[in-house]
C-alpha positions in Angstrom: 16.4 -20.6 -0.1 13.5 -22.8 0.7 15.3 -24.1 3.8 15.4 -20.7 5.3 11.7 -20.1 4.6 10.9 -23.3 6.5 12.9 -22.2 9.5 10.9 -18.9 9.6 7.6 -20.6 9.7 5.8 -20.0 13.0 5.0 -23.7 13.6 8.6 -24.7 13.1 9.7 -22.1 15.6 7.1 -23.3 18.1 8.2 -26.9 17.7 11.8 -26.0 18.2 11.1 -23.9 21.3 8.9 -26.6 22.8 11.8 -29.1 22.1 14.2 -26.9 24.1 11.6 -26.5 26.8 11.3 -30.3 27.1 15.1 -30.5 27.3 15.2 -28.0 30.1 12.6 -29.8 32.1 14.3 -33.2 31.6 17.6 -31.7 32.9 15.8 -30.4 35.9 14.0 -33.7 36.5 17.3 -35.5 36.3 18.7 -33.2 38.9 15.6 -34.0 41.1 16.2 -37.8 40.7 19.5 -37.5 42.5 18.0 -37.4 45.9 15.9 -34.3 46.5 12.8 -32.8 44.8 13.9 -29.2 45.4 15.6 -28.8 42.0 12.2 -29.5 40.4 10.7 -26.7 42.5 13.6 -24.5 41.2 12.7 -25.5 37.7 9.1 -24.4 38.3 10.4 -21.0 39.6 12.4 -20.7 36.4 9.3 -21.5 34.3 7.1 -18.9 35.9 9.7 -16.2 36.4 9.1 -14.3 33.2 5.3 -14.6 33.2 4.7 -11.4 35.3 6.7 -9.4 32.8 4.9 -10.9 29.8 1.5 -10.2 31.4 2.5 -6.6 32.2 3.6 -6.1 28.6 0.1 -7.2 27.4 -1.9 -5.3 30.1 0.0 -2.0 29.9 0.5 -1.8 26.2 -0.6 1.7 25.0 -1.6 2.1 21.4 -1.9 5.1 19.1 -5.6 4.8 19.4 -5.8 5.1 23.2 -7.9 8.2 23.9 -7.5 8.1 27.6 -6.0 11.5 28.6 -6.2 11.0 32.3 -2.7 11.1 33.8 -3.5 8.8 36.7 -4.4 6.0 34.2 -1.0 6.1 32.6 0.7 6.2 36.1 -1.2 3.1 37.1 0.2 1.4 34.0 3.7 2.4 35.1 3.2 1.1 38.6 1.9 -2.2 37.3 4.8 -2.6 34.9 7.4 -1.7 37.6 5.9 -4.1 40.0 5.8 -7.0 37.5 9.5 -6.2 36.6 10.4 -6.4 40.2 8.6 -9.7 40.6 10.3 -11.1 37.5 13.7 -10.0 38.7 13.1 -11.4 42.2 12.0 -14.8 40.9 14.9 -15.0 38.4 17.5 -14.2 41.1 15.9 -16.6 43.5 15.9 -19.4 40.9 19.6 -18.7 40.0 20.9 -18.7 43.5 18.7 -21.4 45.1 20.8 -24.3 43.6 24.0 -22.8 45.2 22.3 -22.4 48.5 21.1 -26.0 48.3 24.5 -27.3 47.4 26.1 -25.3 50.2 23.6 -26.8 52.6 24.5 -30.4 51.3 20.9 -31.0 50.2 21.8 -31.5 46.5 25.0 -32.7 44.9 27.3 -30.6 42.7 26.1 -32.4 39.6 22.5 -31.7 40.5 23.4 -28.0 40.9 24.8 -27.9 37.4 21.9 -29.8 35.9 19.4 -27.4 37.7 21.2 -24.3 36.5 21.6 -25.4 32.9 18.0 -26.8 32.7 16.6 -23.8 34.4 18.4 -21.4 32.1 17.1 -23.2 29.1 13.6 -23.1 30.6 13.7 -19.4 31.3 15.2 -18.5 27.9 12.6 -20.6 26.1 9.7 -19.0 28.0 11.2 -15.6 27.2 11.5 -16.3 23.5 8.0 -17.8 23.4 6.4 -14.8 25.0 8.4 -12.3 22.9 7.6 -14.3 19.7 3.9 -14.3 20.3 3.8 -10.6 21.5 5.8 -9.4 18.5 3.8 -11.6 16.2 0.6 -9.9 17.2 2.2 -6.4 16.7 3.3 -7.3 13.2 -0.1 -8.6 12.3 -1.8 -5.4 13.3 0.7 -3.3 11.5 0.2 -5.3 8.3 -3.6 -4.8 8.6 -3.2 -1.1 9.1 -0.8 -0.7 6.1 -3.0 -2.7 3.7 -6.1 -0.7 4.7 -4.3 2.6 4.1 -3.5 1.6 0.5 
């Protein structure tokens, strides 16, 4: 039982996710060593692909205590969120298909393509889990404070 409590500790989760992020970057760097630096640029695209979506979640979050009744303010939030979702989708699709284009153009080798895709997928999923972990962690903290204050 104590083992499962250790896994749920936030510092252990952060250490595990940073370990996987390092593995993803090592795979992308190994792909870049094989002759071209373009897989490294693709790894950077994978790394920043989810950040617009994470920023839009933080910026456009509406709470129960938001007393802004102006309809144009809520529409601006929707526009920002939709734009950030589009940018995230564009960067993700670009990062997924760039290794295939580079392989087809004989710029990188097939093994570099596989290394780039696996490493980039690990990077993207780690960034996704990190941002969702910290955003959900903040929401849980505020809910706990509200519930204890009501009692």
